N, C-alpha and C positions, 0 to 999 in steps of 0.2 A: 866483758865475761870472758873465761876463759873456755875452751873449747869442750872441756868434758860438762861445763853446765848447758853450754849451748847444744850438746849430743843429748843430754836429758832433756831438754826441752822441747827439742826436734823431735825426738825418737828416731834421730840418725847417727850411724857410729862412728866413731872417728876418724877410721879410715874413709867414709865416703866424705864426711864433711872436708877431709884434708884433701881428696879427688876433687871435689867441687872447686877445690882453690885453685887446685894443679892446674884445672883447665880453663879456668878463668869465670867460672860462674859466680861466684859468691868468693871474693879476697877478704880477709878479717880488714877491718878499718883500722887495726894499729897492732904494734909488735910491743910486747913488754921488753926490758932492758935486757931480760935474759933471753930474747927472740921468740918467745912463745905469742900463739896467735891470739890477738884480742877482738873480741866480735861487740857489735852494736845490737840494739833492737832492730834497727832495719837489716842487718846482715842476718839476722834471724828471721824475719819477715819474708826475706829472699828466699833464704834456704826451705822456710813452709811452702812457700809458691814451689820451689823444685818437688817437694815431697809429694805434693798436691797431684803433681803433673806426670811422677814418675810411674804410679800405677796406671793413668789411661795410654801410656806405651807414647808421651812424646819422648824425643830425642832430646840429647844433650844440646845440640845444635838449635832446636825449636825451642828449647827452654832458655837460652841465651838470647833468642831473638825475641821471647816475649817480654826477659828482662829487661832488654832495650828497648822495647816500646814503651814498657811502663815507666821505667827510669826517665823517658825523652816526655813523657806525659804529665811526669810529675816534677818535672825539673822547673821550679817556679822561677830562678835566676835567668833563664833564656825564655825570651818570649817566641813563641810558636805562631808563623803565619796561619792564616786560615788553611789553603793547601795542604799542609805539613799535618795538621791539627787531625785533620779530614782523613788523611791516608793513613796516619797511627792510630785513628780510630777502626778504620776499616780493617787495619791489620789486626787490631783487639777484637771487634766482631768476628774475623774468623777463627781465631783463636777460641773464643767462647763457643760457635756452632760445632767446632771440631769436639770441645770438650765435652758437650751436650750430647754429639753422636757417639763418641765413646764410652760414656757414662751409658746410655742405654743399650749399647752392645754388650756391656757389662752386667747389665740387667738381665739380659738375656742369657749370657753364658751362666749367670748365677742360678737362672730359673731354672735352667737345663741342670746344672749340677744337683741341685735341690731334687729335682726328679729323680735324677740317677740316683741319690743317696737314699730317698725314699724308697725306690723298687727294690734297692740291696736290701732295706731293713725286712720289706716285706718277704721277700723270698727268705732270709734267714729265719725269720718269724715262723714261717709256713714249716723250711724244713728241721726246725728244731720243737717243732707240735706246739707253737704257739698262738694265741689268735690273732688275726691278720688286724694291724691297726688302720 
């Protein structure tokens, strides 16, 4: 699929998708005869991983590391030794734990932001002579 369709499906801008290509996170699987980027479902799946990591504050390097881990675990053409598989799984679990911790921090931030918005609404209602909610 062309980059425009990928952008629509992933809700990422064309510029962002091109940037991820430039830094090596998600390379298009092919190019058309005219040189346009062509993406597969697997490429879209990689972009979705990145999109989900971004609001949690993961760096581009961390995103690349996670993608390398999952690529290696998913690579059925290469047999993994027990030690390598365990090492990769341990790295994957560290990412999972980091994601959970960052989600919890975001929940805390959101709760504080909602309290702030409610306080502002109460103040506006009081100053405007309306009933307090």
